[in-house]
Biotite code that builds the C-alpha atoms (Angstrom):
import biotite.structure as struc

atoms = struc.array([
    struc.Atom([82.231, 136.145, 78.676], chain_id="A", res_id=1, res_name="MET", atom_name="CA", element="C"),
    struc.Atom([85.797, 136.352, 77.083], chain_id="A", res_id=2, res_name="MET", atom_name="CA", element="C"),
    struc.Atom([87.180, 134.830, 74.245], chain_id="A", res_id=3, res_name="SER", atom_name="CA", element="C"),
    struc.Atom([89.976, 131.992, 74.403], chain_id="A", res_id=4, res_name="ASP", atom_name="CA", element="C"),
    struc.Atom([92.071, 134.614, 72.775], chain_id="A", res_id=5, res_name="GLU", atom_name="CA", element="C"),
    struc.Atom([91.334, 137.019, 75.743], chain_id="A", res_id=6, res_name="GLU", atom_name="CA", element="C"),
    struc.Atom([91.844, 134.469, 78.572], chain_id="A", res_id=7, res_name="ALA", atom_name="CA", element="C"),
    struc.Atom([95.188, 133.060, 76.765], chain_id="A", res_id=8, res_name="LEU", atom_name="CA", element="C"),
    struc.Atom([96.683, 136.458, 76.629], chain_id="A", res_id=9, res_name="LYS", atom_name="CA", element="C"),
    struc.Atom([95.638, 137.190, 80.547], chain_id="A", res_id=10, res_name="LYS", atom_name="CA", element="C"),
    struc.Atom([96.916, 134.112, 81.728], chain_id="A", res_id=11, res_name="LEU", atom_name="CA", element="C"),
    struc.Atom([100.120, 134.539, 80.255], chain_id="A", res_id=12, res_name="THR", atom_name="CA", element="C"),
    struc.Atom([100.425, 137.675, 80.992], chain_id="A", res_id=13, res_name="ALA", atom_name="CA", element="C"),
    struc.Atom([100.872, 136.914, 84.393], chain_id="A", res_id=14, res_name="GLY", atom_name="CA", element="C"),
    struc.Atom([99.617, 133.442, 85.213], chain_id="A", res_id=15, res_name="CYS", atom_name="CA", element="C"),
    struc.Atom([99.200, 134.610, 89.021], chain_id="A", res_id=16, res_name="ASP", atom_name="CA", element="C"),
    struc.Atom([95.880, 136.500, 88.292], chain_id="A", res_id=17, res_name="LYS", atom_name="CA", element="C"),
    struc.Atom([92.484, 135.717, 87.192], chain_id="A", res_id=18, res_name="CYS", atom_name="CA", element="C"),
    struc.Atom([91.717, 135.490, 83.626], chain_id="A", res_id=19, res_name="PRO", atom_name="CA", element="C"),
    struc.Atom([88.353, 136.974, 83.680], chain_id="A", res_id=20, res_name="ASN", atom_name="CA", element="C"),
    struc.Atom([88.711, 139.912, 86.327], chain_id="A", res_id=21, res_name="CYS", atom_name="CA", element="C"),
    struc.Atom([92.408, 139.971, 86.858], chain_id="A", res_id=22, res_name="GLY", atom_name="CA", element="C"),
    struc.Atom([92.020, 140.008, 90.692], chain_id="A", res_id=23, res_name="SER", atom_name="CA", element="C"),
    struc.Atom([95.254, 138.327, 92.572], chain_id="A", res_id=24, res_name="ASP", atom_name="CA", element="C"),
    struc.Atom([93.131, 137.205, 95.338], chain_id="A", res_id=25, res_name="ASP", atom_name="CA", element="C"),
    struc.Atom([93.478, 133.568, 94.215], chain_id="A", res_id=26, res_name="LEU", atom_name="CA", element="C"),
    struc.Atom([93.291, 130.097, 96.003], chain_id="A", res_id=27, res_name="SER", atom_name="CA", element="C"),
    struc.Atom([95.623, 127.872, 94.182], chain_id="A", res_id=28, res_name="VAL", atom_name="CA", element="C"),
    struc.Atom([95.507, 123.956, 94.438], chain_id="A", res_id=29, res_name="GLY", atom_name="CA", element="C"),
    struc.Atom([98.928, 121.761, 94.541], chain_id="A", res_id=30, res_name="ASP", atom_name="CA", element="C"),
    struc.Atom([100.690, 121.110, 91.188], chain_id="A", res_id=31, res_name="TYR", atom_name="CA", element="C"),
    struc.Atom([100.256, 117.776, 90.591], chain_id="A", res_id=32, res_name="GLU", atom_name="CA", element="C"),
    struc.Atom([102.109, 116.130, 87.597], chain_id="A", res_id=33, res_name="GLY", atom_name="CA", element="C"),
    struc.Atom([104.594, 113.212, 86.412], chain_id="A", res_id=34, res_name="ASP", atom_name="CA", element="C"),
    struc.Atom([107.584, 115.462, 86.177], chain_id="A", res_id=35, res_name="GLY", atom_name="CA", element="C"),
    struc.Atom([107.012, 116.645, 82.671], chain_id="A", res_id=36, res_name="LEU", atom_name="CA", element="C"),
    struc.Atom([103.385, 117.964, 82.905], chain_id="A", res_id=37, res_name="ASN", atom_name="CA", element="C"),
    struc.Atom([101.815, 119.437, 85.787], chain_id="A", res_id=38, res_name="ALA", atom_name="CA", element="C"),
    struc.Atom([98.332, 121.080, 86.478], chain_id="A", res_id=39, res_name="ALA", atom_name="CA", element="C"),
    struc.Atom([96.943, 123.370, 89.367], chain_id="A", res_id=40, res_name="SER", atom_name="CA", element="C"),
    struc.Atom([93.328, 124.065, 90.201], chain_id="A", res_id=41, res_name="SER", atom_name="CA", element="C"),
    struc.Atom([92.628, 127.577, 90.324], chain_id="A", res_id=42, res_name="CYS", atom_name="CA", element="C"),
    struc.Atom([89.859, 129.438, 92.134], chain_id="A", res_id=43, res_name="HIS", atom_name="CA", element="C"),
    struc.Atom([89.140, 133.534, 92.013], chain_id="A", res_id=44, res_name="CYS", atom_name="CA", element="C"),
    struc.Atom([88.229, 134.835, 95.380], chain_id="A", res_id=45, res_name="ASN", atom_name="CA", element="C"),
    struc.Atom([86.691, 138.098, 93.873], chain_id="A", res_id=46, res_name="ASP", atom_name="CA", element="C"),
    struc.Atom([84.523, 136.921, 91.077], chain_id="A", res_id=47, res_name="CYS", atom_name="CA", element="C"),
    struc.Atom([84.337, 132.985, 91.645], chain_id="A", res_id=48, res_name="GLY", atom_name="CA", element="C"),
    struc.Atom([86.075, 131.911, 88.723], chain_id="A", res_id=49, res_name="MET", atom_name="CA", element="C"),
    struc.Atom([87.550, 128.467, 88.512], chain_id="A", res_id=50, res_name="GLU", atom_name="CA", element="C"),
    struc.Atom([90.037, 127.152, 85.967], chain_id="A", res_id=51, res_name="TRP", atom_name="CA", element="C"),
    struc.Atom([93.066, 124.613, 85.452], chain_id="A", res_id=52, res_name="THR", atom_name="CA", element="C"),
    struc.Atom([96.566, 126.051, 84.942], chain_id="A", res_id=53, res_name="GLU", atom_name="CA", element="C"),
    struc.Atom([98.657, 123.218, 82.856], chain_id="A", res_id=54, res_name="GLU", atom_name="CA", element="C"),
    struc.Atom([101.976, 123.149, 82.145], chain_id="A", res_id=55, res_name="TYR", atom_name="CA", element="C"),
    struc.Atom([104.529, 121.142, 79.878], chain_id="A", res_id=56, res_name="LYS", atom_name="CA", element="C"),
    struc.Atom([108.150, 121.017, 80.396], chain_id="A", res_id=57, res_name="LEU", atom_name="CA", element="C"),
    struc.Atom([109.745, 121.560, 76.851], chain_id="A", res_id=58, res_name="TYR", atom_name="CA", element="C"),
    struc.Atom([113.158, 122.258, 77.617], chain_id="A", res_id=59, res_name="SER", atom_name="CA", element="C"),
    struc.Atom([115.779, 121.985, 80.346], chain_id="A", res_id=60, res_name="VAL", atom_name="CA", element="C"),
    struc.Atom([119.082, 124.748, 79.854], chain_id="A", res_id=61, res_name="THR", atom_name="CA", element="C"),
    struc.Atom([122.292, 123.882, 81.864], chain_id="A", res_id=62, res_name="ILE", atom_name="CA", element="C"),
    struc.Atom([123.689, 127.061, 82.919], chain_id="A", res_id=63, res_name="THR", atom_name="CA", element="C"),
    struc.Atom([126.277, 126.207, 85.484], chain_id="A", res_id=64, res_name="LYS", atom_name="CA", element="C"),
    struc.Atom([127.592, 123.088, 86.932], chain_id="A", res_id=65, res_name="GLY", atom_name="CA", element="C"),
    struc.Atom([130.688, 120.492, 86.745], chain_id="A", res_id=66, res_name="PRO", atom_name="CA", element="C"),
    struc.Atom([129.837, 119.382, 83.471], chain_id="A", res_id=67, res_name="ASP", atom_name="CA", element="C"),
    struc.Atom([128.668, 122.585, 81.868], chain_id="A", res_id=68, res_name="TYR", atom_name="CA", element="C"),
    struc.Atom([129.936, 122.604, 78.295], chain_id="A", res_id=69, res_name="GLY", atom_name="CA", element="C"),
    struc.Atom([131.094, 119.339, 78.105], chain_id="A", res_id=70, res_name="LYS", atom_name="CA", element="C"),
    struc.Atom([130.502, 117.348, 75.234], chain_id="A", res_id=71, res_name="VAL", atom_name="CA", element="C"),
    struc.Atom([130.920, 113.395, 75.267], chain_id="A", res_id=72, res_name="ASP", atom_name="CA", element="C"),
    struc.Atom([133.139, 112.494, 72.080], chain_id="A", res_id=73, res_name="GLU", atom_name="CA", element="C"),
    struc.Atom([133.291, 109.491, 70.762], chain_id="A", res_id=74, res_name="PRO", atom_name="CA", element="C"),
    struc.Atom([136.755, 107.803, 70.607], chain_id="A", res_id=75, res_name="ASP", atom_name="CA", element="C"),
    struc.Atom([135.947, 106.523, 67.340], chain_id="A", res_id=76, res_name="GLU", atom_name="CA", element="C"),
    struc.Atom([134.138, 107.076, 63.945], chain_id="A", res_id=77, res_name="PRO", atom_name="CA", element="C"),
    struc.Atom([130.664, 106.688, 63.641], chain_id="A", res_id=78, res_name="GLN", atom_name="CA", element="C"),
    struc.Atom([128.745, 105.433, 60.640], chain_id="A", res_id=79, res_name="GLU", atom_name="CA", element="C"),
    struc.Atom([128.845, 108.367, 57.888], chain_id="A", res_id=80, res_name="GLU", atom_name="CA", element="C"),
    struc.Atom([131.680, 110.500, 59.894], chain_id="A", res_id=81, res_name="ASP", atom_name="CA", element="C"),
    struc.Atom([133.968, 111.899, 57.534], chain_id="A", res_id=82, res_name="LEU", atom_name="CA", element="C"),
    struc.Atom([137.641, 109.880, 57.302], chain_id="A", res_id=83, res_name="VAL", atom_name="CA", element="C"),
    struc.Atom([140.679, 110.635, 55.701], chain_id="A", res_id=84, res_name="THR", atom_name="CA", element="C"),
    struc.Atom([144.190, 109.523, 55.444], chain_id="A", res_id=85, res_name="ASP", atom_name="CA", element="C"),
    struc.Atom([145.868, 112.030, 53.826], chain_id="A", res_id=86, res_name="ASP", atom_name="CA", element="C"),
    struc.Atom([143.748, 115.449, 53.993], chain_id="A", res_id=87, res_name="HIS", atom_name="CA", element="C"),
    struc.Atom([142.545, 115.497, 50.658], chain_id="A", res_id=88, res_name="GLN", atom_name="CA", element="C"),
    struc.Atom([140.144, 112.801, 50.239], chain_id="A", res_id=89, res_name="ARG", atom_name="CA", element="C"),
    struc.Atom([137.370, 112.197, 52.667], chain_id="A", res_id=90, res_name="PHE", atom_name="CA", element="C"),
    struc.Atom([134.924, 109.189, 52.759], chain_id="A", res_id=91, res_name="PHE", atom_name="CA", element="C"),
    struc.Atom([131.813, 108.428, 54.495], chain_id="A", res_id=92, res_name="ARG", atom_name="CA", element="C"),
    struc.Atom([132.696, 105.977, 57.107], chain_id="A", res_id=93, res_name="PHE", atom_name="CA", element="C"),
    struc.Atom([131.023, 102.582, 57.388], chain_id="A", res_id=94, res_name="GLY", atom_name="CA", element="C"),
    struc.Atom([129.632, 103.130, 53.582], chain_id="A", res_id=95, res_name="MET", atom_name="CA", element="C"),
    struc.Atom([130.036, 100.727, 51.265], chain_id="A", res_id=96, res_name="SER", atom_name="CA", element="C"),
    struc.Atom([130.449, 103.316, 48.708], chain_id="A", res_id=97, res_name="ASP", atom_name="CA", element="C"),
    struc.Atom([134.216, 103.899, 49.029], chain_id="A", res_id=98, res_name="ARG", atom_name="CA", element="C"),
    struc.Atom([134.678, 107.325, 46.405], chain_id="A", res_id=99, res_name="ARG", atom_name="CA", element="C"),
    struc.Atom([135.545, 110.377, 48.320], chain_id="A", res_id=100, res_name="PRO", atom_name="CA", element="C"),
    struc.Atom([132.647, 112.700, 48.901], chain_id="A", res_id=101, res_name="VAL", atom_name="CA", element="C"),
    struc.Atom([135.295, 115.573, 49.363], chain_id="A", res_id=102, res_name="VAL", atom_name="CA", element="C"),
    struc.Atom([138.364, 115.848, 47.430], chain_id="A", res_id=103, res_name="GLN", atom_name="CA", element="C"),
    struc.Atom([140.835, 118.613, 48.364], chain_id="A", res_id=104, res_name="VAL", atom_name="CA", element="C"),
    struc.Atom([143.414, 120.041, 45.463], chain_id="A", res_id=105, res_name="PRO", atom_name="CA", element="C"),
    struc.Atom([146.701, 120.070, 46.882], chain_id="A", res_id=106, res_name="GLU", atom_name="CA", element="C"),
    struc.Atom([148.024, 122.921, 49.040], chain_id="A", res_id=107, res_name="ASP", atom_name="CA", element="C"),
    struc.Atom([144.368, 123.777, 49.876], chain_id="A", res_id=108, res_name="GLU", atom_name="CA", element="C"),
    struc.Atom([142.925, 123.961, 53.385], chain_id="A", res_id=109, res_name="ASP", atom_name="CA", element="C"),
    struc.Atom([140.898, 120.963, 53.759], chain_id="A", res_id=110, res_name="TRP", atom_name="CA", element="C"),
    struc.Atom([138.699, 122.877, 56.395], chain_id="A", res_id=111, res_name="ARG", atom_name="CA", element="C"),
    struc.Atom([137.152, 124.761, 53.713], chain_id="A", res_id=112, res_name="ILE", atom_name="CA", element="C"),
    struc.Atom([136.265, 122.176, 51.365], chain_id="A", res_id=113, res_name="HIS", atom_name="CA", element="C"),
    struc.Atom([134.983, 119.784, 54.087], chain_id="A", res_id=114, res_name="VAL", atom_name="CA", element="C"),
    struc.Atom([132.757, 122.676, 55.596], chain_id="A", res_id=115, res_name="LYS", atom_name="CA", element="C"),
    struc.Atom([131.519, 123.589, 51.803], chain_id="A", res_id=116, res_name="ALA", atom_name="CA", element="C"),
    struc.Atom([130.433, 119.901, 51.779], chain_id="A", res_id=117, res_name="TYR", atom_name="CA", element="C"),
    struc.Atom([128.703, 119.865, 55.264], chain_id="A", res_id=118, res_name="MET", atom_name="CA", element="C"),
    struc.Atom([126.642, 123.147, 54.480], chain_id="A", res_id=119, res_name="ASP", atom_name="CA", element="C"),
    struc.Atom([125.520, 121.845, 50.488], chain_id="A", res_id=120, res_name="ARG", atom_name="CA", element="C"),
    struc.Atom([124.804, 118.669, 52.136], chain_id="A", res_id=121, res_name="THR", atom_name="CA", element="C"),
    struc.Atom([123.456, 120.038, 55.505], chain_id="A", res_id=122, res_name="MET", atom_name="CA", element="C"),
    struc.Atom([124.451, 117.008, 57.575], chain_id="A", res_id=123, res_name="TYR", atom_name="CA", element="C"),
    struc.Atom([127.306, 118.020, 59.683], chain_id="A", res_id=124, res_name="TRP", atom_name="CA", element="C"),
    struc.Atom([129.246, 115.000, 60.980], chain_id="A", res_id=125, res_name="PRO", atom_name="CA", element="C"),
    struc.Atom([132.294, 114.572, 62.891], chain_id="A", res_id=126, res_name="SER", atom_name="CA", element="C"),
    struc.Atom([135.908, 114.270, 61.005], chain_id="A", res_id=127, res_name="VAL", atom_name="CA", element="C"),
    struc.Atom([138.413, 111.846, 61.544], chain_id="A", res_id=128, res_name="TRP", atom_name="CA", element="C"),
    struc.Atom([142.080, 111.792, 60.589], chain_id="A", res_id=129, res_name="PHE", atom_name="CA", element="C"),
    struc.Atom([143.218, 107.891, 60.213], chain_id="A", res_id=130, res_name="ILE", atom_name="CA", element="C"),
    struc.Atom([146.920, 107.468, 60.784], chain_id="A", res_id=131, res_name="SER", atom_name="CA", element="C"),
    struc.Atom([149.014, 104.638, 59.136], chain_id="A", res_id=132, res_name="ASP", atom_name="CA", element="C"),
    struc.Atom([148.879, 102.473, 62.085], chain_id="A", res_id=133, res_name="HIS", atom_name="CA", element="C"),
    struc.Atom([145.208, 102.715, 62.189], chain_id="A", res_id=134, res_name="GLY", atom_name="CA", element="C"),
    struc.Atom([144.440, 104.808, 65.114], chain_id="A", res_id=135, res_name="ASN", atom_name="CA", element="C"),
    struc.Atom([141.487, 107.760, 64.594], chain_id="A", res_id=136, res_name="ALA", atom_name="CA", element="C"),
    struc.Atom([142.209, 110.898, 65.550], chain_id="A", res_id=137, res_name="HIS", atom_name="CA", element="C"),
    struc.Atom([139.124, 113.918, 66.005], chain_id="A", res_id=138, res_name="LEU", atom_name="CA", element="C"),
    struc.Atom([139.807, 116.795, 63.696], chain_id="A", res_id=139, res_name="LEU", atom_name="CA", element="C"),
    struc.Atom([138.445, 120.255, 64.437], chain_id="A", res_id=140, res_name="SER", atom_name="CA", element="C"),
    struc.Atom([137.084, 122.618, 61.689], chain_id="A", res_id=141, res_name="LEU", atom_name="CA", element="C"),
    struc.Atom([138.200, 125.465, 63.632], chain_id="A", res_id=142, res_name="GLU", atom_name="CA", element="C"),
    struc.Atom([141.052, 127.388, 61.819], chain_id="A", res_id=143, res_name="ASP", atom_name="CA", element="C"),
    struc.Atom([144.772, 126.391, 62.479], chain_id="A", res_id=144, res_name="LYS", atom_name="CA", element="C"),
])
């Protein structure tokens, strides 16, 4: 009898071989599942071992398609996003405390200070410029 560790090693090495004898002469049942989980019963025709292989979907990665790489960006600031009307004082949107969380010295690049704030707080909100007409414009942290 093999240990659980040995069985796991054999299963993960191929999943198409018997975890007991290594044979690939298997009878495999249909996969049954609900979209996120699936299972299939297996029988080795050489040694007679029976087992169930269970699978769980944990990730989907889109690698190609019409919307690949597109990100739906909001058209206005969300709560706790950073907003500015002068590129020197940045506030957390929707918060009652109206003290700036980032203050940029005159003639310095605001991006450096905002990135440092985000790294320090480990929070990376969107950054918005609010024009004198009240229109919100999403800013990029990428260099000019």
